[in-house]
C-alpha angles and dihedrals in degrees: 000000000000091000093067097057090045090053089047092049093053092047093051093047090051092048090052095049093048089049092052095043095050110119120244120250113293119244142174111287136176131216138160135212094209114011117136134168112271094017143075126272149170113251120200124199112200113207121193121190107231097180116103092210112023133063129228107251103166136025122183119194118202114205123220111282097206094053107043117189123226093207125046126164127176122216107232118231126204110253093017131096120215125217120188117194125194130202135196118262122236086225128017116248131207122226128169092347093311127112112219124202096178137025140185114287107171136022115193128190114197132177132190089197130079096301123195109333129220113284090022136097137200137193133233123194140204134186109218136182152224098008114210122246096258135117095241144005125216120210133181125231130198113198119194128194130207088245090065096258115140122199120194116205100194112111114125118231116247113234109260089358134113122279112269121245092253109024125191116244109259126196120208118218145173107057140093089199119085108275115254119239113265111267093236093054094043091050090046092052092049090047093052092050094049090049091051092053091048092049092049091047092051094048091049093052093050092051095047090049089053090049091051093051091053092052090047 
């Protein structure tokens, strides 16, 4: 009779650990191998397809309005067209001896092919400069599926709070050292781990109590 509680205990523990370890919903993110404040860099947007039935066929990136870039180049992708749109600036800016009255505002990649299938991801890159002297840059992304669904990734993260449902892609800048994990994500990971331990301990206690009652 003692084998059944033991098996139940193992199954419940495994279920609890799998639940805690399950990854959060994927979303559009941005990173760079070489971007630094004051310089130029390649900025890469990673776009996963979350839908179970539709493919991603368009991704539009909106650049920060308060820190316009003098130089923007989009990396071409086979099977995708690139549309770069400029907008007039509220105030002209000077960059490398040139005064600019407009700057690139959005870059859109579109495909008429299969796109990014469910369960897959793709990457879309820009070359930007000069990067402003700030710690981070927030972009906005709009993801379109071939079934007509449009998902906007543009929600800012609250300081010290939980990550929003559809967070805006944020690029970390300004350090030669490896970037530390954002506080919200670090705290979330710790919280998930502690919750998992607590759930596992509670389940174990329940199973042991049942086992002791049967032996009594």
